[in-house]
N, C-alpha and C positions, 0 to 999 in steps of 0.2 A: 921370692919365687920369680925367677926371670926366664928360666928355660922351659921349653915345651915339655920335656920329661918330668920336671918338677910340678908343672901345672896338671899334667895327666895323672901323676901319682896322687896329688891332692884331691882331684876329682874322683878318682877311683876309691879313695878312702871315705867318701861321703856315703850316707845311706842312699838306697836306690831312689826314693822319692825326691831327695834333694838333688840327685844327679839329673833327674828329669826336669826339675825346676831350673837348674843351671843350663841344661841343654835348651830349654824353651827360651830362657833369657838371652843366651848367646845367639841363637838362630834368629830371634826377633831383632837383635841389634845388627845382625848381618843381612837382614831383609830376606831371609829364607824361611821356609816352613819347617817345623820340626818333624822328624820321622814319626809315623804313627806308632802308638803303643800297641803292644801285643794284644790280639783279640781273645786270647785264652785258648785258641785252637792250635794244636801242635802242628809242626811242619809236616809230620807224617799224615795227619788228617787233611791238611791242605793239598798235599801231593798224592793222595790216595789213588786217584785215577791214573797216575802215571808210574806208580811204584811197581817194579818188577817187569816192566815192558821191554827192557833192554837185556839181551843175552850177551855178556861180555866174552863168553867162551871160557872164562876162568872158573874152575870148580870151586865149590865151597871150601875155603881154607880150614874151617872148623872140622871138616871130616878128615883132614890129613893129620895123622898122629905126629908128624915131625913139627908142625906148627904148634901143637899143643904140648910138646915136651917141655917140662919144667914149669908149666902153668900152675900157679898156686903155691909155689915154693917161696 
């Protein structure tokens, strides 16, 4: 295992808890702090106060039958 893609593939094959252990080990060796673990709160819950405040002017694509043509085939 010498290339970055090989190392990434090996790390991705590990169970999640071992991936966190590896990340913590590597960041400690690099002198950085590990990113925080998920708090169990969904992104939607975290962003709830700003969801839907921007009007892009684009209508809902789900209401356009052309976009739904062939769905589920």
